[in-house]
A tleap script that builds the chain and sets N, CA, C and O, in Angstrom:
source leaprc.protein.ff14SB
mol = sequence {
  NMET ALA CYS PHE THR ALA PRO THR ALA VAL
  ALA ILE VAL THR THR PHE PHE ARG LYS LYS
  ILE PRO ALA LYS TYR ARG ILE ASN TRP LEU
  ASN ALA LEU LEU TRP GLY GLY SER ALA GLY
  LEU ALA LEU GLU HIE VAL ALA HIE GLN GLU
  ILE ALA PRO TYR PHE PRO TYR LEU THR ALA
  MET LYS THR ALA ALA ASP THR ALA ALA MET
  ILE HIE GLU ILE LEU THR VAL GLY VAL ALA
  MET LEU ILE ALA CYS VAL LEU VAL TRP GLY
  VAL MET VAL ALA VAL ALA SER ARG LEU GLU
  ALA ARG SER LYS ALA LYS ALA GLU GLN THR
  CALA
}
set mol.1.N position { 198.650 -222.418 -9.615 }
set mol.1.CA position { 199.437 -220.829 -9.492 }
set mol.1.C position { 197.752 -220.456 -10.003 }
set mol.1.O position { 197.435 -219.786 -9.020 }
set mol.2.N position { 196.728 -220.461 -10.729 }
set mol.2.CA position { 196.011 -220.200 -11.189 }
set mol.2.C position { 194.779 -220.787 -11.787 }
set mol.2.O position { 193.780 -220.338 -12.350 }
set mol.3.N position { 195.237 -221.975 -11.448 }
set mol.3.CA position { 194.677 -222.734 -12.480 }
set mol.3.C position { 192.518 -222.875 -12.555 }
set mol.3.O position { 191.765 -223.187 -13.477 }
set mol.4.N position { 192.241 -222.437 -11.015 }
set mol.4.CA position { 191.279 -221.996 -10.766 }
set mol.4.C position { 190.427 -221.132 -11.536 }
set mol.4.O position { 189.215 -221.339 -11.583 }
set mol.5.N position { 191.003 -220.126 -12.176 }
set mol.5.CA position { 190.216 -219.015 -13.096 }
set mol.5.C position { 189.893 -219.698 -14.421 }
set mol.5.O position { 189.423 -218.796 -15.115 }
set mol.6.N position { 189.905 -221.036 -15.261 }
set mol.6.CA position { 189.545 -221.329 -15.809 }
set mol.6.C position { 188.117 -221.929 -15.486 }
set mol.6.O position { 187.253 -222.017 -16.357 }
set mol.7.N position { 187.957 -222.267 -14.399 }
set mol.7.CA position { 186.251 -223.304 -14.071 }
set mol.7.C position { 185.745 -221.456 -13.749 }
set mol.7.O position { 184.845 -220.932 -14.406 }
set mol.8.N position { 186.437 -220.786 -12.765 }
set mol.8.CA position { 185.463 -219.584 -12.474 }
set mol.8.C position { 185.064 -219.036 -13.490 }
set mol.8.O position { 183.889 -218.746 -13.264 }
set mol.9.N position { 185.379 -218.666 -14.640 }
set mol.9.CA position { 185.436 -217.863 -15.797 }
set mol.9.C position { 184.023 -218.520 -16.670 }
set mol.9.O position { 183.160 -217.857 -17.247 }
set mol.10.N position { 184.109 -220.006 -16.554 }
set mol.10.CA position { 183.040 -220.234 -17.128 }
set mol.10.C position { 181.666 -220.348 -16.343 }
set mol.10.O position { 180.570 -220.176 -16.878 }
set mol.11.N position { 181.893 -220.708 -14.798 }
set mol.11.CA position { 181.076 -220.471 -13.732 }
set mol.11.C position { 180.236 -218.939 -13.750 }
set mol.11.O position { 179.033 -218.849 -13.509 }
set mol.12.N position { 181.120 -217.777 -14.083 }
set mol.12.CA position { 180.555 -216.729 -13.895 }
set mol.12.C position { 179.749 -216.756 -15.251 }
set mol.12.O position { 178.675 -216.219 -14.980 }
set mol.13.N position { 179.748 -217.053 -16.326 }
set mol.13.CA position { 179.151 -216.948 -17.658 }
set mol.13.C position { 177.800 -218.018 -17.467 }
set mol.13.O position { 176.613 -217.730 -17.627 }
set mol.14.N position { 178.153 -218.812 -17.231 }
set mol.14.CA position { 176.447 -220.483 -16.650 }
set mol.14.C position { 175.656 -219.398 -16.006 }
set mol.14.O position { 174.619 -218.989 -16.528 }
set mol.15.N position { 176.254 -218.779 -14.553 }
set mol.15.CA position { 175.587 -218.328 -13.536 }
set mol.15.C position { 174.557 -217.174 -14.218 }
set mol.15.O position { 173.328 -217.178 -14.141 }
set mol.16.N position { 175.437 -216.154 -14.930 }
set mol.16.CA position { 174.633 -214.913 -15.986 }
set mol.16.C position { 173.755 -215.116 -16.944 }
set mol.16.O position { 173.159 -214.192 -17.498 }
set mol.17.N position { 173.601 -216.332 -17.220 }
set mol.17.CA position { 172.680 -216.894 -18.191 }
set mol.17.C position { 172.279 -218.168 -17.703 }
set mol.17.O position { 172.240 -219.124 -18.477 }
set mol.18.N position { 171.950 -218.295 -16.395 }
set mol.18.CA position { 171.060 -219.208 -16.201 }
set mol.18.C position { 169.828 -219.465 -16.536 }
set mol.18.O position { 169.293 -220.519 -16.879 }
set mol.19.N position { 169.362 -218.244 -16.388 }
set mol.19.CA position { 167.816 -218.225 -16.368 }
set mol.19.C position { 167.315 -218.432 -18.249 }
set mol.19.O position { 166.103 -218.494 -18.455 }
set mol.20.N position { 168.047 -218.502 -19.199 }
set mol.20.CA position { 167.808 -218.396 -20.340 }
set mol.20.C position { 167.979 -220.125 -21.039 }
set mol.20.O position { 167.540 -220.576 -22.098 }
set mol.21.N position { 168.983 -220.942 -19.698 }
set mol.21.CA position { 169.187 -222.162 -20.006 }
set mol.21.C position { 167.543 -223.167 -19.781 }
set mol.21.O position { 166.633 -223.014 -18.967 }
set mol.22.N position { 167.758 -224.341 -21.080 }
set mol.22.CA position { 165.977 -224.977 -20.216 }
set mol.22.C position { 166.237 -225.515 -18.941 }
set mol.22.O position { 167.410 -225.644 -18.588 }
set mol.23.N position { 165.473 -225.790 -18.328 }
set mol.23.CA position { 165.242 -226.751 -17.250 }
set mol.23.C position { 166.237 -227.909 -16.808 }
set mol.23.O position { 166.986 -228.149 -15.861 }
set mol.24.N position { 165.815 -228.540 -18.092 }
set mol.24.CA position { 165.940 -229.616 -18.024 }
set mol.24.C position { 167.617 -230.369 -18.521 }
set mol.24.O position { 167.976 -231.528 -18.731 }
set mol.25.N position { 168.250 -229.164 -18.555 }
set mol.25.CA position { 170.160 -228.949 -18.853 }
set mol.25.C position { 170.245 -229.014 -17.061 }
set mol.25.O position { 171.294 -229.563 -16.724 }
set mol.26.N position { 169.445 -228.612 -15.949 }
set mol.26.CA position { 169.878 -228.775 -14.611 }
set mol.26.C position { 171.533 -227.522 -14.740 }
set mol.26.O position { 172.617 -227.633 -14.167 }
set mol.27.N position { 171.179 -226.745 -15.450 }
set mol.27.CA position { 172.428 -225.929 -15.234 }
set mol.27.C position { 172.916 -225.323 -13.562 }
set mol.27.O position { 173.975 -224.698 -13.509 }
set mol.28.N position { 172.233 -225.504 -12.447 }
set mol.28.CA position { 172.905 -225.357 -11.179 }
set mol.28.C position { 173.338 -226.428 -11.201 }
set mol.28.O position { 174.063 -226.519 -10.211 }
set mol.29.N position { 173.342 -227.394 -11.779 }
set mol.29.CA position { 174.303 -228.387 -10.905 }
set mol.29.C position { 175.708 -228.129 -11.460 }
set mol.29.O position { 176.630 -228.146 -10.644 }
set mol.30.N position { 175.970 -227.903 -12.691 }
set mol.30.CA position { 176.918 -227.291 -13.305 }
set mol.30.C position { 177.877 -226.278 -12.411 }
set mol.30.O position { 179.044 -226.400 -12.039 }
set mol.31.N position { 176.849 -225.175 -12.213 }
set mol.31.CA position { 177.293 -224.662 -11.445 }
set mol.31.C position { 177.809 -223.821 -9.992 }
set mol.31.O position { 178.282 -222.732 -9.664 }
set mol.32.N position { 177.199 -225.620 -9.149 }
set mol.32.CA position { 177.257 -226.041 -8.336 }
set mol.32.C position { 179.171 -226.796 -8.074 }
set mol.32.O position { 179.899 -226.713 -7.085 }
set mol.33.N position { 179.401 -227.430 -9.346 }
set mol.33.CA position { 180.645 -228.060 -9.889 }
set mol.33.C position { 181.451 -227.147 -9.598 }
set mol.33.O position { 182.226 -227.003 -8.653 }
set mol.34.N position { 181.083 -226.212 -10.957 }
set mol.34.CA position { 182.135 -225.030 -11.424 }
set mol.34.C position { 182.624 -224.101 -10.090 }
set mol.34.O position { 183.799 -223.876 -9.801 }
set mol.35.N position { 181.243 -223.537 -9.228 }
set mol.35.CA position { 182.071 -222.547 -8.405 }
set mol.35.C position { 182.619 -223.428 -6.797 }
set mol.35.O position { 183.469 -223.017 -6.007 }
set mol.36.N position { 181.745 -224.807 -6.696 }
set mol.36.CA position { 182.799 -225.453 -5.630 }
set mol.36.C position { 184.224 -225.845 -5.728 }
set mol.36.O position { 185.070 -225.685 -4.849 }
set mol.37.N position { 184.351 -226.243 -6.599 }
set mol.37.CA position { 185.798 -226.705 -7.205 }
set mol.37.C position { 186.715 -225.309 -7.526 }
set mol.37.O position { 187.894 -225.425 -7.190 }
set mol.38.N position { 186.381 -224.167 -8.056 }
set mol.38.CA position { 187.162 -222.859 -8.028 }
set mol.38.C position { 187.010 -222.585 -6.387 }
set mol.38.O position { 188.084 -222.309 -5.852 }
set mol.39.N position { 186.421 -222.602 -5.938 }
set mol.39.CA position { 186.522 -221.710 -4.520 }
set mol.39.C position { 187.254 -223.171 -3.528 }
set mol.39.O position { 187.307 -222.817 -2.351 }
set mol.40.N position { 187.691 -224.348 -3.671 }
set mol.40.CA position { 188.405 -225.143 -2.966 }
set mol.40.C position { 189.660 -224.857 -4.003 }
set mol.40.O position { 190.736 -224.742 -3.416 }
set mol.41.N position { 189.690 -224.781 -4.799 }
set mol.41.CA position { 191.461 -224.702 -5.671 }
set mol.41.C position { 191.860 -223.105 -4.982 }
set mol.41.O position { 192.931 -222.878 -4.420 }
set mol.42.N position { 191.193 -222.491 -5.092 }
set mol.42.CA position { 191.433 -221.074 -4.218 }
set mol.42.C position { 192.151 -220.513 -3.291 }
set mol.42.O position { 193.044 -219.672 -3.199 }
set mol.43.N position { 191.279 -221.473 -2.357 }
set mol.43.CA position { 191.702 -221.967 -0.908 }
set mol.43.C position { 192.798 -222.435 -0.749 }
set mol.43.O position { 193.618 -222.097 0.106 }
set mol.44.N position { 192.945 -223.547 -1.850 }
set mol.44.CA position { 194.184 -224.324 -1.652 }
set mol.44.C position { 195.463 -223.425 -2.169 }
set mol.44.O position { 196.560 -223.426 -1.610 }
set mol.45.N position { 195.128 -222.670 -3.319 }
set mol.45.CA position { 196.324 -221.852 -3.500 }
set mol.45.C position { 196.876 -220.279 -2.617 }
set mol.45.O position { 197.834 -219.511 -2.712 }
set mol.46.N position { 195.454 -220.408 -1.638 }
set mol.46.CA position { 195.618 -219.358 -0.806 }
set mol.46.C position { 196.697 -219.898 0.504 }
set mol.46.O position { 197.595 -219.461 1.223 }
set mol.47.N position { 196.173 -220.741 0.331 }
set mol.47.CA position { 197.091 -221.558 1.704 }
set mol.47.C position { 198.850 -221.942 1.068 }
set mol.47.O position { 199.795 -222.373 1.729 }
set mol.48.N position { 198.812 -221.641 -0.218 }
set mol.48.CA position { 200.306 -222.228 -0.794 }
set mol.48.C position { 200.934 -220.659 -0.838 }
set mol.48.O position { 202.031 -220.479 -1.367 }
set mol.49.N position { 200.308 -219.730 -0.354 }
set mol.49.CA position { 200.647 -218.198 -0.748 }
set mol.49.C position { 200.929 -217.986 -2.108 }
set mol.49.O position { 201.965 -217.352 -2.309 }
set mol.50.N position { 200.203 -218.394 -3.241 }
set mol.50.CA position { 200.288 -218.107 -4.501 }
set mol.50.C position { 199.149 -217.079 -4.920 }
set mol.50.O position { 199.055 -216.467 -5.984 }
set mol.51.N position { 198.323 -217.046 -3.836 }
set mol.51.CA position { 197.325 -215.409 -4.403 }
set mol.51.C position { 197.646 -214.858 -2.806 }
set mol.51.O position { 197.579 -215.516 -1.768 }
set mol.52.N position { 197.906 -213.848 -2.931 }
set mol.52.CA position { 198.014 -212.532 -2.029 }
set mol.52.C position { 196.959 -211.334 -2.497 }
set mol.52.O position { 196.527 -210.862 -3.549 }
set mol.53.N position { 196.779 -211.090 -0.754 }
set mol.53.CA position { 195.820 -209.936 -0.750 }
set mol.53.C position { 196.227 -208.221 -1.045 }
set mol.53.O position { 195.823 -207.101 -0.734 }
set mol.54.N position { 197.320 -208.890 -1.872 }
set mol.54.CA position { 197.655 -207.116 -2.714 }
set mol.54.C position { 198.568 -207.763 -4.372 }
set mol.54.O position { 199.270 -208.707 -4.734 }
set mol.55.N position { 197.855 -206.315 -5.009 }
set mol.55.CA position { 198.201 -206.568 -6.148 }
set mol.55.C position { 199.622 -207.057 -6.746 }
set mol.55.O position { 200.589 -206.349 -6.465 }
set mol.56.N position { 199.761 -207.794 -7.261 }
set mol.56.CA position { 198.923 -208.072 -8.299 }
set mol.56.C position { 197.763 -209.773 -8.077 }
set mol.56.O position { 197.237 -210.607 -8.814 }
set mol.57.N position { 197.838 -209.587 -7.115 }
set mol.57.CA position { 196.840 -210.774 -6.401 }
set mol.57.C position { 197.654 -212.194 -6.495 }
set mol.57.O position { 197.813 -212.964 -5.548 }
set mol.58.N position { 198.242 -212.426 -8.116 }
set mol.58.CA position { 198.324 -213.890 -8.431 }
set mol.58.C position { 200.187 -213.732 -8.154 }
set mol.58.O position { 200.800 -213.051 -8.976 }
set mol.59.N position { 200.743 -214.194 -7.331 }
set mol.59.CA position { 202.426 -214.175 -6.995 }
set mol.59.C position { 203.049 -214.906 -8.273 }
set mol.59.O position { 204.205 -214.545 -8.493 }
set mol.60.N position { 202.689 -215.573 -8.899 }
set mol.60.CA position { 202.985 -215.632 -10.360 }
set mol.60.C position { 203.113 -214.532 -10.987 }
set mol.60.O position { 203.992 -214.727 -11.826 }
set mol.61.N position { 202.579 -213.044 -11.089 }
set mol.61.CA position { 202.599 -212.250 -12.456 }
set mol.61.C position { 203.551 -211.522 -11.954 }
set mol.61.O position { 203.763 -210.579 -12.715 }
set mol.62.N position { 204.527 -211.493 -10.637 }
set mol.62.CA position { 205.764 -210.838 -10.612 }
set mol.62.C position { 206.626 -210.521 -11.891 }
set mol.62.O position { 206.980 -209.451 -12.386 }
set mol.63.N position { 206.851 -211.917 -12.272 }
set mol.63.CA position { 208.214 -212.097 -13.269 }
set mol.63.C position { 206.912 -212.324 -14.770 }
set mol.63.O position { 205.701 -212.533 -14.702 }
set mol.64.N position { 207.606 -212.207 -15.709 }
set mol.64.CA position { 207.289 -212.488 -17.007 }
set mol.64.C position { 206.982 -214.104 -17.241 }
set mol.64.O position { 205.889 -214.592 -17.530 }
set mol.65.N position { 208.463 -214.931 -17.004 }
set mol.65.CA position { 208.564 -215.594 -16.640 }
set mol.65.C position { 207.618 -216.648 -15.577 }
set mol.65.O position { 207.436 -217.864 -15.507 }
set mol.66.N position { 207.315 -215.873 -15.088 }
set mol.66.CA position { 206.135 -217.233 -14.277 }
set mol.66.C position { 204.902 -216.311 -14.738 }
set mol.66.O position { 203.883 -216.595 -14.108 }
set mol.67.N position { 204.823 -215.830 -15.176 }
set mol.67.CA position { 203.305 -215.328 -15.844 }
set mol.67.C position { 203.116 -216.871 -16.684 }
set mol.67.O position { 202.350 -217.812 -16.479 }
set mol.68.N position { 204.248 -216.627 -17.765 }
set mol.68.CA position { 204.002 -217.056 -19.175 }
set mol.68.C position { 204.190 -219.023 -18.340 }
set mol.68.O position { 204.319 -219.968 -19.118 }
set mol.69.N position { 204.172 -219.205 -17.173 }
set mol.69.CA position { 204.166 -220.610 -16.824 }
set mol.69.C position { 202.843 -220.615 -16.256 }
set mol.69.O position { 202.172 -221.640 -16.380 }
set mol.70.N position { 202.293 -219.454 -15.552 }
set mol.70.CA position { 201.238 -219.536 -14.936 }
set mol.70.C position { 199.919 -219.825 -16.363 }
set mol.70.O position { 199.297 -220.886 -16.317 }
set mol.71.N position { 199.689 -219.068 -17.240 }
set mol.71.CA position { 199.338 -219.354 -18.503 }
set mol.71.C position { 198.906 -220.886 -18.957 }
set mol.71.O position { 197.943 -221.592 -19.255 }
set mol.72.N position { 200.544 -220.864 -18.763 }
set mol.72.CA position { 200.660 -222.819 -19.110 }
set mol.72.C position { 200.241 -223.288 -18.531 }
set mol.72.O position { 200.077 -224.465 -18.852 }
set mol.73.N position { 199.671 -222.833 -17.138 }
set mol.73.CA position { 199.353 -224.219 -16.162 }
set mol.73.C position { 197.515 -223.808 -16.877 }
set mol.73.O position { 196.913 -224.626 -17.572 }
set mol.74.N position { 196.948 -222.472 -16.512 }
set mol.74.CA position { 195.405 -222.052 -16.750 }
set mol.74.C position { 194.782 -222.799 -17.685 }
set mol.74.O position { 193.619 -223.198 -17.631 }
set mol.75.N position { 195.870 -223.053 -18.873 }
set mol.75.CA position { 195.337 -223.887 -20.240 }
set mol.75.C position { 195.372 -225.329 -20.320 }
set mol.75.O position { 194.604 -225.955 -21.052 }
set mol.76.N position { 196.324 -225.921 -19.517 }
set mol.76.CA position { 196.788 -227.351 -19.746 }
set mol.76.C position { 195.572 -227.645 -18.059 }
set mol.76.O position { 194.524 -228.270 -18.223 }
set mol.77.N position { 195.909 -227.159 -16.765 }
set mol.77.CA position { 195.426 -227.802 -15.560 }
set mol.77.C position { 194.001 -227.608 -15.942 }
set mol.77.O position { 193.133 -228.400 -16.310 }
set mol.78.N position { 194.015 -226.096 -15.713 }
set mol.78.CA position { 192.597 -225.291 -15.700 }
set mol.78.C position { 191.604 -225.911 -16.935 }
set mol.78.O position { 190.685 -226.673 -16.633 }
set mol.79.N position { 191.786 -225.637 -17.946 }
set mol.79.CA position { 190.666 -226.465 -18.524 }
set mol.79.C position { 190.423 -227.950 -18.689 }
set mol.79.O position { 189.330 -228.446 -18.960 }
set mol.80.N position { 191.518 -228.586 -18.505 }
set mol.80.CA position { 191.387 -230.226 -18.138 }
set mol.80.C position { 190.100 -230.561 -17.030 }
set mol.80.O position { 189.138 -231.328 -17.062 }
set mol.81.N position { 190.830 -229.161 -15.640 }
set mol.81.CA position { 189.648 -229.543 -14.585 }
set mol.81.C position { 188.140 -229.172 -14.985 }
set mol.81.O position { 187.124 -229.640 -14.471 }
set mol.82.N position { 188.223 -228.188 -16.057 }
set mol.82.CA position { 186.749 -227.514 -16.658 }
set mol.82.C position { 185.977 -229.152 -17.246 }
set mol.82.O position { 185.119 -229.859 -16.718 }
set mol.83.N position { 186.665 -229.280 -18.406 }
set mol.83.CA position { 186.449 -230.450 -18.944 }
set mol.83.C position { 185.957 -231.425 -18.182 }
set mol.83.O position { 185.172 -232.160 -18.781 }
set mol.84.N position { 186.145 -231.668 -17.118 }
set mol.84.CA position { 185.849 -232.871 -16.420 }
set mol.84.C position { 184.783 -232.253 -15.464 }
set mol.84.O position { 184.371 -232.844 -14.466 }
set mol.85.N position { 184.453 -231.260 -15.777 }
set mol.85.CA position { 183.622 -230.866 -14.726 }
set mol.85.C position { 182.200 -230.899 -15.345 }
set mol.85.O position { 181.186 -231.273 -14.756 }
set mol.86.N position { 182.294 -230.359 -16.887 }
set mol.86.CA position { 180.978 -230.262 -17.825 }
set mol.86.C position { 180.802 -232.360 -17.949 }
set mol.86.O position { 179.754 -232.945 -17.679 }
set mol.87.N position { 181.960 -232.986 -18.354 }
set mol.87.CA position { 181.922 -234.045 -18.611 }
set mol.87.C position { 181.013 -234.892 -17.227 }
set mol.87.O position { 180.010 -235.550 -17.500 }
set mol.88.N position { 181.470 -234.779 -15.897 }
set mol.88.CA position { 180.798 -235.087 -14.767 }
set mol.88.C position { 179.178 -234.974 -14.789 }
set mol.88.O position { 178.297 -235.807 -14.577 }
set mol.89.N position { 179.141 -233.113 -15.255 }
set mol.89.CA position { 177.853 -232.479 -14.966 }
set mol.89.C position { 176.766 -233.578 -16.279 }
set mol.89.O position { 175.678 -234.065 -15.971 }
set mol.90.N position { 177.163 -233.676 -17.121 }
set mol.90.CA position { 176.861 -234.624 -18.635 }
set mol.90.C position { 176.093 -235.481 -18.144 }
set mol.90.O position { 174.862 -235.476 -18.142 }
set mol.91.N position { 176.970 -236.414 -17.617 }
set mol.91.CA position { 176.583 -237.923 -17.214 }
set mol.91.C position { 175.640 -237.742 -15.959 }
set mol.91.O position { 174.586 -238.376 -16.006 }
set mol.92.N position { 175.894 -236.902 -14.755 }
set mol.92.CA position { 174.754 -236.831 -14.395 }
set mol.92.C position { 173.064 -236.384 -14.638 }
set mol.92.O position { 171.952 -236.690 -14.208 }
set mol.93.N position { 173.806 -235.301 -15.791 }
set mol.93.CA position { 172.180 -234.779 -16.522 }
set mol.93.C position { 171.573 -236.348 -17.347 }
set mol.93.O position { 170.396 -236.708 -17.365 }
set mol.94.N position { 172.577 -236.975 -17.884 }
set mol.94.CA position { 172.031 -237.868 -19.203 }
set mol.94.C position { 171.397 -239.071 -17.561 }
set mol.94.O position { 170.620 -239.878 -18.073 }
set mol.95.N position { 171.459 -239.273 -16.514 }
set mol.95.CA position { 171.583 -240.510 -15.595 }
set mol.95.C position { 169.849 -239.767 -15.137 }
set mol.95.O position { 168.906 -240.554 -15.046 }
set mol.96.N position { 169.659 -238.512 -14.931 }
set mol.96.CA position { 168.788 -238.187 -14.196 }
set mol.96.C position { 167.682 -238.121 -15.107 }
set mol.96.O position { 166.523 -237.984 -14.714 }
set mol.97.N position { 168.118 -238.246 -16.711 }
set mol.97.CA position { 166.770 -237.549 -17.509 }
set mol.97.C position { 166.259 -239.263 -17.562 }
set mol.97.O position { 165.179 -239.710 -17.176 }
set mol.98.N position { 167.159 -239.853 -18.035 }
set mol.98.CA position { 167.027 -241.729 -18.280 }
set mol.98.C position { 165.750 -242.092 -16.971 }
set mol.98.O position { 164.558 -242.355 -17.131 }
set mol.99.N position { 166.776 -241.949 -15.334 }
set mol.99.CA position { 165.455 -242.159 -14.245 }
set mol.99.C position { 164.598 -241.763 -14.289 }
set mol.99.O position { 163.698 -242.420 -13.768 }
set mol.100.N position { 164.188 -240.291 -14.989 }
set mol.100.CA position { 162.521 -239.621 -15.027 }
set mol.100.C position { 162.168 -240.231 -15.948 }
set mol.100.O position { 161.245 -240.964 -15.591 }
set mol.101.N position { 162.393 -240.346 -16.979 }
set mol.101.CA position { 161.658 -241.058 -18.004 }
set mol.101.C position { 161.571 -242.554 -17.855 }
set mol.101.O position { 160.601 -242.971 -18.488 }
set mol.102.N position { 162.241 -243.511 -17.244 }
set mol.102.CA position { 161.429 -244.776 -16.581 }
set mol.102.C position { 160.273 -244.817 -15.592 }
set mol.102.O position { 159.215 -245.443 -15.665 }
set mol.103.N position { 160.937 -243.626 -14.221 }
set mol.103.CA position { 159.463 -243.431 -13.619 }
set mol.103.C position { 158.003 -243.251 -14.560 }
set mol.103.O position { 156.909 -243.804 -14.447 }
set mol.104.N position { 158.517 -242.215 -15.538 }
set mol.104.CA position { 157.454 -241.933 -16.082 }
set mol.104.C position { 156.443 -242.960 -17.020 }
set mol.104.O position { 155.220 -242.937 -17.157 }
set mol.105.N position { 157.114 -243.548 -17.399 }
set mol.105.CA position { 157.225 -244.822 -17.951 }
set mol.105.C position { 156.470 -245.718 -16.899 }
set mol.105.O position { 155.273 -245.959 -17.053 }
set mol.106.N position { 156.980 -246.069 -16.134 }
set mol.106.CA position { 155.894 -247.271 -14.977 }
set mol.106.C position { 155.127 -246.407 -14.305 }
set mol.106.O position { 154.403 -247.148 -13.640 }
set mol.107.N position { 154.740 -244.952 -13.986 }
set mol.107.CA position { 153.524 -244.165 -13.871 }
set mol.107.C position { 152.475 -244.627 -14.999 }
set mol.107.O position { 151.326 -245.054 -14.895 }
set mol.108.N position { 153.115 -244.438 -15.872 }
set mol.108.CA position { 152.095 -244.862 -17.273 }
set mol.108.C position { 151.322 -246.251 -17.196 }
set mol.108.O position { 150.108 -246.404 -17.057 }
set mol.109.N position { 152.111 -247.035 -17.296 }
set mol.109.CA position { 151.481 -248.242 -17.017 }
set mol.109.C position { 150.922 -248.736 -16.212 }
set mol.109.O position { 149.985 -249.490 -16.476 }
set mol.110.N position { 151.353 -248.448 -14.822 }
set mol.110.CA position { 150.191 -248.495 -13.792 }
set mol.110.C position { 148.867 -247.637 -13.601 }
set mol.110.O position { 148.096 -247.852 -12.666 }
set mol.111.N position { 148.692 -246.804 -14.405 }
set mol.111.CA position { 147.879 -245.555 -14.870 }
set mol.111.C position { 146.595 -246.630 -15.776 }
set mol.111.O position { 145.653 -246.101 -16.367 }
savepdb mol mol.pdb
quit
């Protein structure tokens, strides 16, 4: 229904503050994961006609019961996807940092 809104919200925040985050955290990698995942999910929701080009845009907002189900989906599925993206990004940054440290150590040994 609207699970893509959780990672999209974080993607907006990290994109806005990306220049204030140190380069060693490679925030652009997280942004790519979040924006790409959100775009893919939004496209899937359009294909299943859960997003409409007219107000209220999300078909789940037509009734209160559907809206409650949508919010539950955002808080369960959306947040789970967000956590998965952040974990993948964290592993990527950790591996890249270790590889850089190894290559720096080798360069110092050969010099």
